[in-house]
Structures are given as C-alpha cells and as structure tokens.
C-alpha positions in Angstrom: 26.6 10.8 11.7 24.4 9.8 8.9 25.6 8.4 5.7 22.4 6.9 4.2 18.8 7.8 3.9 16.2 5.7 2.7 12.5 7.1 1.5 9.2 6.2 1.3 7.4 7.3 -1.9 3.6 7.8 -1.7 2.9 10.3 0.7 6.6 11.3 1.4 7.8 12.0 -2.2 4.7 11.3 -4.4 1.2 13.0 -3.5 -1.5 10.6 -3.2 -4.8 10.7 -2.5 -6.6 7.1 -2.0 -10.2 8.9 -2.1 -9.9 9.4 -5.9 -9.3 5.7 -6.4 -12.4 5.2 -3.9 -14.6 7.4 -6.1 -13.2 6.2 -9.5 -14.1 2.3 -8.6 -17.5 3.8 -7.5 -18.2 5.1 -10.9 -17.5 1.5 -11.8 -20.3 0.1 -9.3 -18.0 -0.5 -6.1 -19.9 0.8 -3.0 -18.6 1.8 0.4 -19.8 -1.6 1.8 -17.4 -3.5 -0.9 -14.4 -1.5 0.4 -15.2 -2.5 3.9 -15.5 -6.0 2.7 -12.2 -6.2 0.8 -10.4 -4.5 3.8 -11.5 -7.4 5.9 -11.5 -10.4 3.9 -10.0 -9.7 0.4 -7.4 -7.5 1.0 -4.9 -10.1 -0.4 -6.0 -9.0 -3.8 -4.1 -5.9 -3.0 -1.1 -7.2 -0.9 -0.4 -10.1 -3.6 -0.1 -7.6 -6.3 2.2 -5.4 -4.1 4.5 -8.5 -3.5 4.5 -9.7 -7.2 2.4 -12.8 -6.3 -0.4 -11.8 -8.6 0.1 -10.3 -12.3 -1.8 -7.4 -13.2 -4.2 -9.6 -15.3 -4.8 -11.5 -12.0 -5.2 -8.5 -10.4 -8.1 -7.1 -13.0 -10.0 -10.4 -13.1 -10.2 -10.5 -8.9 -11.5 -7.1 -9.2 -14.0 -7.6 -11.7 -15.1 -10.5 -9.7 -16.4 -7.8 -7.2 -17.9 -5.3 -9.5 -21.4 -5.7 -10.8 -20.0 -4.3 -14.5 -17.4 -5.8 -16.8 -14.8 -2.9 -16.7 -12.3 -3.1 -19.6 -8.5 -3.3 -18.3 -7.8 0.5 -19.0 -11.1 1.4 -16.7 -9.7 -0.8 -13.7 -6.1 0.8 -14.5 -7.3 4.1 -14.5 -9.3 3.9 -11.5 -6.6 1.9 -9.7 -3.9 4.9 -10.4 -6.5 7.6 -9.8 -5.0 8.2 -6.2 -1.3 9.0 -7.8 -0.8 12.7 -8.1 2.1 14.5 -8.4 6.0 15.2 -7.2 6.7 18.6 -6.0 9.4 20.1 -7.4 10.8 21.4 -4.1 10.9 18.1 -2.8 13.0 16.6 -6.1 15.3 19.6 -6.1 16.0 18.9 -2.4 16.4 15.3 -2.9 19.1 16.4 -5.6 20.9 18.6 -2.9 21.2 15.8 -0.6 23.0 13.2 -3.1 26.2 15.1 -2.4 26.1 14.3 1.1 24.1 11.0 1.8 23.5 7.7 0.0 19.9 8.0 -1.0 17.4 4.6 -1.5 14.0 4.6 -2.0 11.9 1.6 -0.8 8.2 1.6 -1.7 5.2 -0.4 -1.4 3.9 -0.5 -4.9 3.0 -2.8 -7.4 3.5 -3.2 -11.3 0.6 -0.9 -12.6 1.6 1.8 -9.9 5.1 1.6 -10.9 4.3 2.2 -14.5 2.2 5.3 -14.0 4.4 7.0 -11.2 7.4 6.7 -13.7 5.4 8.3 -16.5 4.4 11.1 -14.0 7.7 11.8 -12.7 9.3 11.7 -16.2 6.7 13.6 -17.7 7.6 16.4 -15.3 11.1 16.3 -14.8 12.6 15.0 -18.4 14.2 11.8 -16.4 14.1 8.7 -14.5 13.0 8.9 -10.9 15.9 6.3 -10.6 18.5 8.9 -11.1 17.4 10.4 -7.7 18.8 7.4 -5.5 21.6 5.1 -5.6 18.8 2.3 -6.0 15.4 1.6 -5.8 13.5 -1.2 -4.0 9.9 -1.7 -4.9 7.7 -4.4 -2.9 6.7 -6.2 -6.2 10.3 -6.8 -7.4 11.8 -7.8 -4.0 8.8 -9.7 -2.9 8.4 -8.1 0.6 6.5 -5.1 1.7 6.7 -2.8 4.6 6.4 -3.0 7.6 7.4 -6.9 7.4 11.1 -6.9 8.7 12.2 -8.8 5.6 11.7 -5.9 3.2 14.0 -3.6 5.2 16.5 -6.2 5.7 16.6 -6.6 1.6 17.8 -3.3 1.4 20.2 -3.5 4.5 21.7 -6.7 3.0 21.9 -5.5 -0.7 23.2 -2.1 -0.1 25.9 -2.9 2.7 24.2 -0.3 4.9 24.9 0.2 8.5 21.5 0.5 10.5 22.9 2.9 12.9 23.9 5.1 10.2 20.9 4.9 8.1 17.9 6.9 8.4 14.3 5.7 7.2 11.8 8.3 6.3 8.1 7.3 6.0 4.3 8.7 6.6 3.3 5.2 8.1 4.0 4.7 11.9 4.1 0.9 11.7 6.6 1.1 9.2 9.0 3.6 11.0 8.1 1.5 13.9 9.7 -1.7 12.4 12.6 0.5 10.9 13.6 1.5 14.3 13.3 -2.2 15.7 16.1 -3.0 13.5 18.2 -0.4 14.5 17.7 2.4 11.9 17.0 5.9 12.6 13.8 7.2 11.9 11.7 10.1 11.2 8.1 9.7 10.9 6.3 12.3 9.0 2.4 13.4 7.8 1.8 12.7 4.3 3.2 16.1 2.4 5.1 17.5 5.1 8.7 16.4 4.2 10.1 19.7 3.6 8.7 20.9 6.8 10.4 18.1 8.8 13.4 16.6 7.2 15.9 19.3 6.5 15.6 20.6 10.5 15.8 17.0 11.2 19.1 16.5 9.5 20.4 19.8 10.5 19.8 18.8 14.4 21.2 15.4 13.9 24.4 16.3 11.9 25.3 19.4 14.2 
C-alpha cells in the first residue's frame, strides 16, 4: 500500500509553456540560434540558478551578455517567468482530498525567480500558500540538487524518512521517473497537463 506521494511541480501541478519565455526573450533580441547555443554550451546558466550556485543578480548579468540590448532586471525576470501559467483548481482540490490518506511532498527543479512568481500565482488564485498542500516542499535551488540526479531524491527520502517502496513519484519527464524507479520508488510518468486523467485511476488500481 502506498503511504507517500512526491509530486513534480511544472507540467504536473502548474501549467507551463516554455515557448512563452522564448518569445519574451526574442523580444529582447534573443534569436533561435542563441537558444540552440545556450542549450549546448551555456546550459549552466540555467542549471546554476536551479541549484542555487548563482544568484538572480548573477543570472541576469549572464543573460545580458548574450543579448544585443541591455534589458532591465524586471524585463529579464518577466521574460524568464513568462512560462509560468496557472494552477487548475481541480488539481489543487484533488491534492487537498489526498491529504487525508497520503503524506504529500513536492520536489521541484526551480529557482529563486520562478519560486517567487509561482507562489504569487498560487496565493493570488487560492488565498493561501502552496506549502499548505504538502507536508514539505523541496526545491532544487534550496537543496542544491536537481532532478534527475539521484541526490535530489535521496534528500527527500532521508529528510522525510520515507520508505521508497511505499512512495509514489509523479513527474512529466521520463528521465526523472527513471531515476526514481532505480532508487526503488513507485513511479507514474504522465504527459504534461494530464494529472487528473492519470493519477486517480493509478491510485485506485494500486490500492485495490
């Protein structure tokens, strides 16, 4: 029987659209070729922010070095956060209903800038902190590790005292669920936006 569920954030609970960030940065002069280059050679710009190695201020300076213009802090933050959309109410209500049966946790690859923004989105929509949905939230920029690195999962398992065999991990990225499975967790890989179509049926079959 399952006792614990660890949720991903973006794509699972929070709707995201990375194309909106690409479009926003394009308005600042960043073309598609720049994106290909940063994915190959400069990816640490994003990863270092996600594991807390770089501050938002340093992140912004690195971004400015890649742009023909000199955007303000607010313009960079708005472009970077443009991908963050909304929390559908049915997902939030469903998690609230699960709290009586399971210990719920959040494990998210995120960063200080996104962290501030999605918390504001949630609180603006529901009037309380997203933290209250979970027993504890684990964010990559705070724990110093990001998925799919095993260390990210190990931090959660050890800190919360979870038995992997009684713990389900839900994520929309296959690499993340593959790592979790190797560590002994039960996993549910979903397509982005399909939590409500997949998880209730999965839990019903698992607990029957």
